[in-house]
N, C-alpha and C positions, 0 to 999 in steps of 0.2 A: 728181698734177695732170693733168687732162686737156688734151692739147694740140691746138692749132689751127693752120691754115695760117698762116704768117708774113705780114703786110702791112707796107706804108710806116708807120713811125710818125709819127703827127702832133703835132708840137709845137705846145701852145697856151700854154704857160708865156711870158709875156711878160719883158723883160729890164726890171727894177726894182730900187729900192734904197730903203730906209727911212731916215729921219734919226732924231735921238737919242730922240724920241717915239714911235718905232715905226710912224708912218705910212709906207705904201708909196708911194714917189714915182718917176717915170721915172727911169732910170738908162741912159748910153750906155756902160756897160763892153761889152767884146767878149766873145764866148763863150770859156772856157777850154779849150784844145784840146791841153796837154801830157799826154804819154804818160807811162805807169810801170807799175807793179805791178798785175796784174790779180786783182780779187775777185771770187769766184764764188759765187753763190747756192746752195745745197743746196736742192734742192726735196723730197727724201726726208722720209717719216715720221720726226718729231724726238721724243726722249723727253724734251724740254724740256718745263718746266712752260708751260699754257695761259695765254696773256695775256689773264686775264679778270679784273683787278684792277679794282675799280669806283672812281671818283674823285669828289670833290665839294668842297664849301665849308662852312665854318662861318658861319651869319648870326648874329654875335654881336650885330648892332645890331637884333636881332629884340626887344630890351628897348624901344627907342625909341618915341616916341608918332607918330613918322611913318615910314610905311612905304614912300613912294615910291621912293626909292633901292632898296629891298631888292626891290622888284617888278622893275625895270628890271635890277639884279644878277640875280635868278633868270633872266629871258628870256636875259641874255646868257650865264648858266652852261649853259642849256639848248642854245643855240647852239654852245658849244663841245663839246657832248657830254658833260657831266659827269652823274653818275648819281645821286649821293647830296647831300642837303642836311642839315646839321646844325642844328637850331633848338634852342639851349639856353632851358631853363626853370629859372631860379634861384629856388628856394623860401627860400633861406638868406639874409634880409636884414635886417641890424642896423637899429635906432632910431638916426638920426642924433644923438639927444639923450643917448644912453648916453655915458656917461664912459670906458667900455672900448672904444667903437666905435673900431676902426682906421681911419685916414685914409685917404681915396679914396672916389671915388663907387661903385667896384666892391661896398663893403659896405654902403652906404646905401640905406635903403628906397626905392623908386621914387616914393612919395607925398613923401617927404620933399627929392626931387630936383626936385619940380615936375613929375613926368610924369603924364600921365594913361593910361598904359597899363595900369595897374591902378586899377579903379575910375574915378572920376571921369566927368563928363559924364555922371552918372545911371546907369553900368553896374555891375553887381553885382561884388564882389570875388571873386576865384578861389576863394578859400576863406574861409568864414565861419563864425561860430556860429549856429546857428538857437536858436529860443525854449526847444527840448526840449533842449538841451545837445549835440545833435549836430552835425556839420560838413558844412554844403553845399559842393558844388565846382561850379564854372562855369568856361567857356572863355571867355577873352577873346576879343572880336570881332576884334580887329586880329591878334591871334595866329593865330586859326582862319582868317583871311582869306589870311593867309600858308600856312598850311599847305595849303589847299584849293587856292592856286596852283601850289604845289609838286607837289602831288599831280597837278593838271591837265597839268603839263608833264612828268610822269612822272619826277619823282625818287622815291628812296626817302628817307624821312625818318629822320633821327636824333633822337631826342627825349631829351636829358640832363634828368631830373626826379627830383631826390633831396634829401633833409635834411629839414629842420622846417617846415611849411607855415606861413605867417604870414598874417593879418588885418590890412589897412591900416585905419588910422584917420582921420577928417576933418582930426585935427590933424597929420596928417604922420607920427605914430609908428606902428609895426607891433606887432603881438601874436604871439608864437609860440603856436600852437594846442596845443602840447605842451610839457611840462617838458623844459626842456635838461639835458645831462650836464653839471654844473656843475664837473666837474673839469678840464675843458678847457679851456687859456687862450685868450683872444682874441689870437693871437699875428699882427699884421700882417704880417711878412716870409715868413711861412708861407701867407699868402692863407688864414686858417683858418676852416672853415665849423661853425657850431655843431652838434652831434649831439642827439637825442633821448636822454633819461635811459633806462637801462638797461629799465624795466618798461615802457615807451612803445613798444619797438621793432615790435609787431604793430600797436598802435592808428596809428600814423605811417605805417607801409607800407601799410596798408588804406587810409587817406585818400588817398595819392599813388597808388595803383592805380586808385582810384575816378574820379580825375582823367584818367589815361591810358585808361582804359575810356570816360569820355565823349567823349575826343577820338577815340579809336578808332572810336566808333559814329557820330560827326558826320564823319569822313573816308569811312569805308565802305571802307577798306583794309585789307589783312591784312599789309602788308610792313613798316609802320613798326617801327622798331628802339627799344626803351626801354631807355636807360641809368641805371646808378643807380652807388652808391658815388661820389659826387661827388668826386673827386681826392683819394682818401687819400694820395698819396705827396705831395701838397703841405702835408699837415697831420701827416705821419706825424713822430714823435717828439717833438712838443710834448704833454707830459703835465704838468698841474700848473705849467707855466710853464718846463719844464726839458727841452732834448732830449736824448733818452738812445736808445741802440740798442734797449735792453728795452722803452722807450716806442714805438718805431717798429713793431717786431714787434706789440705788442699791440695798436696801431691797426690794424694789417691783418688781427689776428684779430676785432676790433670789426665793421669795415665790411661783411664777408659776414653777420653776425649780422642788421645793420640791413637790409640788402637782401634777407633770405631771404623776408620775408612779401610783400614786391611781388612777387619773380621766382616764387614758387610760385602766385600768382593769375595773373601773367602765362602761366606754363605752363599752367594748368588752363583759361585763356580762349583758347588757342591763339595768343598774340602773342608776338613775338620780346623777347628779353631780353639785354643786354650787360651784363657785370659786371665790376668792378675799377676801371676808370679810372686805373689807375697809369701813371705816365710811365716816362722811359727809365731810371730806377733798378732795370736787370734785375738787380740782386742780390736783390731782393726778391721776384721773381714765384714762385720755390719757396715761401717763407712763405704769400704771397697764395693761391696754387692749393692747398697744404695745408689752409689753413684754408676755403675754398670748398668744397672735397671733403668735409672733417670735418663742416661744418654741412649738409652736402648742399644746397647751393644751387645749383639748376638754372641754366643759362645756354646761349643760343646763339652768344654771341661773347665772346670775351676782350678786353676793350677797353683799348688802350694809347693815353696822350696823349704823343705823342713830338715834343718840341721842336727835337731835335737829330739831324736825319734822317741826319747824318753816321755817327751811330752805328748805323745799321741793321743792319748785320752782327752785331755783339755783341748788339744786341737781339733780334734774330729768333733766332738760334742759343740764347739764353738761355731764351727763352718755348718754343723749340720742345722744347729738352731738359726743361722744367717740365713742358710738356704730356705728353710722353712718361713721363715718370716716375710722372704719376698717371693714366696711362692714359686720357687725354682726346683723342678723335679728332682729328687735325690739319686735317682737310679744311675749309677756308675758316673757319677758328676766330678768326682774329686781326683785329681792326677797329681801325684807329687814328681814335678819334674826333677826335682834334686833331693835326694832323701839320705840322711846319714843318722846314725845314732851318734853324737858327739862324746867326747872325752868326759869321763867322770873322775873323781878323786882316786877311785881304784881300777880305772880302766883309760889310761893315761896316752897310750900309743897305739899304733895301728896292730902290732902285735899283741897286744894284750887284748884288743877289741875283737880281733877276727880270728885270731891263733890261739887262743885259750877257752876252755869249758865256761870260764865264768863270762867272758866277752859273748860266745854264742847265746848264752842264757838271756845276757842282756838284749841281745837282738830277738830272741824268742819272746821275750814280755812284749818289746814292741809290736812283733807280728803277731801275736794272741791278740792285742788291740785292734789293729788292722783286720784281723777274722770277724771280729766282731760287727765291723763297719763295712763288710765286705759288699753289701748292696749298694753301698753308697761310693766306694773307692774303686776306681778302674785300674790304678796300677801305681808302680813307683820306678824311678831309675837312680840305683845307688851312686852317690858321689864317688870319683876315684879314689882307689887303695884297697877295698875290700876284694877285688878281683884277685889280689896277688897272694891270697893266703889260702890253703887247701882245704883246712877245717870248713872255713867260711863257704868256701864253694861247695864242698860236700853237703852241707846243710841247704845251700840254696838248689842245688841239684835234686835232694829228696824232697824239698816243699814244691819244685816245679813239676815234680811227678806224680805227687797224690792224687788220687780220685778227687773229684769235685763235691761229692755227696759229704759234708761233715756229719760224724756222728760223736754221739755221749758216750762217755766211760762211765759207770756205775762202780760203786766201792773203792774208788780211788782215794788214798789218804789224802788227808785237809792239805799236806806241806807240798803235794807234786801239782805240777801244770802240765797241760797236754794240748794238743793239736789233733784230731783222729779224723779220718774219712774213709770210705770204703765204697765199692761198687762190686759187680760181678766177678771182675778179675783181680781185685786186689783189695788188702788192707794195709793202711800206713798211718802209723802212730808216732809221733815226737812227744816225748815225756821229759820233764827237766824237774830238776831240785834245787830250787834259789834259796833255800833255808840251810838251816846248820844240822838238821836232823838225819839219819841213814834210813832207809827203807828197802825191805826185802818184800817181793810180791810176786803172784803168779798173774798171768793173763790168759783169761778165758775167751775164746772166738768161737766156740762150740755152734752158736744160736746161729750163724752164718756162714759158718766156714763151707766153700765148695772143696773139691779134690784139688789138694796142694801139690806144688811142684818145688815152692822155693821159699826158704825161712832167710831172712837176713837181719840181724841185730848188730848193730854199731852203738858203742858207749864212749862219749866224749869225757874226758878226764884228764884235768889240767891242760896239758899243750898236745894232748894223744887221743887220736880217734882209733878204739880197740874194736875189732870184729871178733864177738864172742859168740859161742854155741850154748845155748840153755838148755836144759833138760825139757823133756817132754813127756805128758803123762800118757800110758797106755799104749796100745800097737797103733792105735790110728791118734792124729792131733785133736786133742781136747782143752789141754793148757799148756801154755808156756811157762814152765816153771824155774823157781830160782832165779828170777831177775832182781838186781840190787841198783839202787841210785844212791851214792853217798852224797853228801854235801857239795852244790857246785857242778854236779855232773848231768848230763843229758843223754838220752838213748834216743836212736831212730830204729823203729821197727817196721819191717816191710814183709807180708805175705803175699805171695803171687800165686794165683789158681790157675 
């Protein structure tokens, strides 16, 4: 890092605190001045993975007839520095009048739910049988508008589009345009999706690709990721109404065969493909990848739906082992299409997970593991919920704006954890205390500091994110002194040069 002459640090951070809903409010707390252990930033070149993981959100409500909230969410995500947006495209809709239809809106046709998202208002169905017996494809105008807005805001889109296309009827019923695999049971608790019958894989895959290609042409961008094999691990094991290990492995064999026709066409068209959609059942990664390789399914990303990010360490170790076993290049191969850290005994609600310091610490623990595997992980899209909480948004904004060159800290107390990075213009450090001890410390940045114009320190404690002004030593910045982290607190430190 290039060094410059030191000048006085201008502290522009204002003393403030926030109430339980996360709004920043004035606070009369005095600066913390307690001295203690000195933590030093190591500015030498690091062999740690580059912090270039892309983050985003899933717009599950993209199936809604009203997109006004989604548009405001998209702008908010852009302001946070998020880079990915997943816009699911569910083709697998049951008719609400079927006696075998599982209960719940998730499975019902949009028409039977009274939605005008597909068809309605005179708009053509997205898939429809024409007079010649072929299938016409159409991009719904509301869906296209959302995709175009996401594109214009600079997001990379992930479109999960797989299964059996349907045509909605004016009476609210739906008609699958290809025969279904009748051996598969409609098992509600497994969130079952119908699959095409064996002899229809090619025709089904071609129709799905034609829809994807039409969207691709209308957007005019080449970096959209098209994901297939919709949630095989949610339907694994249910075959002829019975869940067995044999049926699970058989499902993992069937899904790559279904996706292969689409994947081949995506590759030939220069479009990006993500395969698998397995969730955190990491014991099946080996069988999944074996089937993908044996069937010759091309893919750019191995997609995982991870609802329990507390298991990141095992999940990432297992998928790495499987990728290595089948000689698949590791670089930026894993995409968490749906990502969440699920409820625990201590974090049972979204408020506890996303609006409290202990919840943020649980997130940071999973984020640290992702950072350790950053060479392999391309990015993730959070499941719906986290975007509604300002504390979580503040942390995501901080992470998204960190320099990519990861750095080590020396002298850090054993009970503290951190992610740190720096470049010529900025130092970013997030520290957290997951244990029961209390720590006071100084932060020494002198070996790499340039002329500084801005220091910001925020501390998360309970349900508050507090802006603090720490003491600094000397007439020029040599140490940030008197920092304190109590049990279950975290700290965001930014120095801008």
